[in-house]
C-alpha positions in Angstrom: -2.3 1.6 16.8 -1.0 0.6 13.2 -3.4 1.8 10.8 -5.3 -0.3 8.0 -5.6 0.8 4.8 -7.8 -1.6 2.4 -6.8 -1.9 -1.0 -9.5 -2.2 -3.0 -7.8 -3.5 -6.4 -9.4 -6.6 -6.4 -13.2 -5.5 -6.0 -12.8 -3.7 -9.2 -11.3 -6.6 -10.6 -14.7 -8.7 -10.0 -16.6 -5.5 -10.9 -15.1 -5.9 -14.2 -15.2 -9.2 -14.8 -18.7 -8.6 -16.1 -18.5 -4.9 -17.1 -21.4 -3.7 -15.6 -21.1 -1.8 -11.3 -21.7 -5.2 -9.4 -20.0 -4.9 -6.8 -20.6 -1.3 -6.4 -17.0 0.0 -5.6 -17.8 3.0 -4.3 -20.3 1.3 -1.6 -17.4 -1.0 -0.8 -15.1 2.3 -0.1 -17.7 4.0 2.2 -18.5 0.5 4.1 -14.8 -0.4 4.1 -14.6 3.2 6.4 -17.8 2.4 8.2 -16.3 -0.7 9.3 -13.3 0.7 10.6 -10.7 0.9 7.9 -8.0 4.1 8.3 -7.4 4.4 4.6 -8.0 3.4 1.3 -5.5 2.4 -1.6 -5.8 2.3 -5.1 -2.9 1.4 -8.0 -4.6 2.8 -11.5 -2.9 0.9 -13.9 -2.4 2.2 -17.3 -4.3 -1.0 -18.6 -7.3 -0.4 -16.0 -7.4 -3.9 -15.1 -8.9 -3.5 -12.1 -9.0 0.4 -10.8 -10.0 2.5 -13.6 -9.0 6.1 -14.2 -12.6 7.2 -13.4 -12.8 5.4 -10.3 -9.8 7.0 -9.0 -11.5 10.3 -9.0 -15.1 8.9 -8.4 -13.1 7.2 -4.4 -11.6 10.8 -4.4 -15.0 12.5 -4.1 -16.1 10.1 -1.3 -13.2 8.7 0.8 -13.4 10.4 4.1 -10.2 8.8 5.9 -6.5 8.6 4.1 -6.2 8.1 0.2 -3.5 6.1 -0.7 -2.9 6.4 -4.6 0.2 3.9 -5.8 1.9 3.6 -8.9 4.8 4.4 -11.3 5.5 8.0 -11.5 4.9 8.5 -15.0 3.1 11.2 -16.8 -0.3 9.9 -16.1 0.2 9.0 -12.8 1.7 12.3 -11.6 -1.5 13.7 -13.2 -3.7 12.2 -11.2 -1.7 12.9 -8.0 -2.0 16.6 -8.9 -5.4 16.7 -9.3 -6.6 14.8 -6.1 -3.2 15.1 -3.7 -4.5 12.3 -1.8 -3.0 12.3 1.6 -0.3 9.6 0.9 1.4 8.7 -2.7 3.4 5.0 -2.9 5.7 4.9 -5.6 6.4 1.5 -7.0 8.7 0.1 -9.5 6.4 -1.9 -11.7 6.5 -1.9 -15.6 3.2 -2.2 -16.9 3.1 -6.0 -18.1 3.4 -6.9 -14.0 1.1 -8.4 -12.4 1.3 -7.1 -8.9 4.1 -5.2 -7.0 6.5 -8.3 -6.4 9.6 -6.2 -5.6 10.7 -3.1 -4.3 12.9 -0.5 -6.2 16.4 -1.2 -6.7 18.9 1.6 -7.3 19.3 0.3 -11.2 15.7 0.8 -11.8 15.7 4.4 -11.0 16.2 6.4 -14.6 14.0 9.5 -13.2 14.8 11.9 -11.1 13.3 10.9 -8.3 14.3 13.6 -5.9 12.2 16.4 -7.9 9.2 14.0 -8.5 9.3 13.7 -4.3 9.7 17.3 -4.0 6.9 18.2 -6.0 4.4 15.6 -4.6 4.8 17.0 -1.1 4.9 20.7 -2.2 1.0 19.6 -3.3 0.8 18.5 0.4 0.6 14.6 -0.1 3.5 12.4 1.9 5.6 10.4 -0.2 6.2 6.8 0.6 8.5 4.7 -1.5 8.0 0.7 -1.9 11.5 -1.0 -0.9 12.5 -4.2 0.2 13.8 -4.6 3.8 17.4 -3.4 2.8 19.5 -0.8 4.6 21.2 0.8 1.2 17.9 1.5 -0.1 16.8 2.8 3.0 19.6 4.9 3.1 19.1 6.4 -0.3 15.6 6.8 0.4 16.6 9.3 2.9 18.4 11.2 0.6 15.7 11.6 -1.9 13.3 13.1 1.0 10.7 10.8 1.1 8.5 11.0 4.2 8.0 7.1 4.7 8.7 3.9 3.0 6.7 0.7 2.5 8.1 -2.3 3.0 7.6 -5.2 0.7 6.4 -8.0 2.8 5.7 -10.7 0.1 9.1 -12.4 1.0 8.3 -11.8 5.0 4.9 -13.7 3.7 6.4 -17.0 1.9 9.0 -17.5 4.9 6.9 -17.2 7.8 5.5 -20.4 7.2 9.0 -22.0 7.5 10.4 -20.0 10.0 8.5 -17.1 11.0 11.9 -16.0 13.5 14.0 -15.9 10.5 11.4 -14.5 8.2 11.3 -11.0 10.0 14.7 -10.6 11.2 15.6 -8.6 8.0 12.1 -6.3 8.5 12.9 -5.6 12.1 16.5 -4.3 11.5 15.7 -2.1 8.8 12.5 -0.8 10.4 14.3 0.1 13.4 17.0 1.7 11.4 14.1 3.8 9.4 13.0 4.8 13.1 16.4 6.2 13.8 16.9 8.2 10.9 13.6 9.7 10.9 11.9 7.7 8.5 8.2 6.2 8.9 7.6 2.3 8.4 4.2 1.4 6.3 4.5 -2.4 5.3 2.6 -4.2 2.5 2.2 -7.7 0.0 0.8 -11.1 1.1 -0.5 -10.2 4.3 -2.9 -11.8 6.1 -4.5 -13.2 9.4 -2.2 -15.6 9.6 0.9 -13.6 9.4 -0.1 -9.9 10.4 -0.4 -10.1 14.2 3.5 -11.3 14.5 5.0 -8.7 11.8 2.8 -5.8 14.3 4.4 -7.4 17.2 7.8 -7.9 16.1 7.6 -4.3 14.6 5.5 -2.2 16.7 5.5 1.3 15.1 4.5 0.5 11.8 2.6 3.1 10.8 0.3 1.7 8.1 -0.2 -1.7 6.4 -2.2 -2.0 3.1 -4.1 -5.0 2.5 -6.2 -6.2 -0.4 -5.7 -9.2 -1.7 -6.5 -11.4 1.2 -8.6 -9.4 3.0 -11.3 -9.5 0.3 -10.7 -13.2 0.1 -11.7 -13.5 3.7 -14.7 -11.6 3.0 -16.0 -14.2 1.0 -16.1 -16.4 4.2 -17.0 -14.1 6.8 -18.6 -10.9 5.5 -16.6 -7.4 4.9 -17.7 -6.0 8.2 -16.1 -9.1 10.5 -13.2 -9.5 8.0 -12.2 -5.9 8.5 -12.6 -6.5 12.5 -10.6 -9.2 12.4 -7.5 -7.2 10.8 -7.8 -4.4 13.5 -7.7 -6.9 15.9 -4.5 -8.0 14.5 -3.1 -4.4 14.7 -4.2 -3.6 18.1 
């Protein structure tokens, strides 16, 4: 079964709006796990617009499932990874001013020694995931770099799904099948929700993990967190 990792960034955004501790992020993390989530995802940005540096360490001290920390591999981010050694590290190409992760890595983005960074993170004991668009060329490059998995940016899939679902999934299926063939694991994330998640899972049944935050938290406003997580898990059966 594909794993569900709950991205709690939006919970932190809501808390930060009032400057106190409501909602209590740590209690939400505990409840997500209690209700069946198999992982917790955070993206600690430099401006701390949602998850703060302290949050990452606080969550690390209580999380019992797989902890996935995502971000751009700058000096600050890599120190977090060295300190915490989460189960999974997802590297994204976002510069500081970007609102959300809205595309995967391009070769032109890579001005760092990505292979060396991947090796270092793996030497700590973490799995390394690279956030990419569904492109075979990037997949082959990431294979050369030595990453364990890719996370497919599904924003394009989500936007096209409402127009033509068969067309929307085509590139994702091709790239995922090729990833499986060459021994790279497949994660997926961005704009996945209760409308499009089941079809993604049916089309690519071997997806290891999906990371979902915004839509899941929005749904929880109506259905409650427990029922919402159960609904997402049901899509992944």
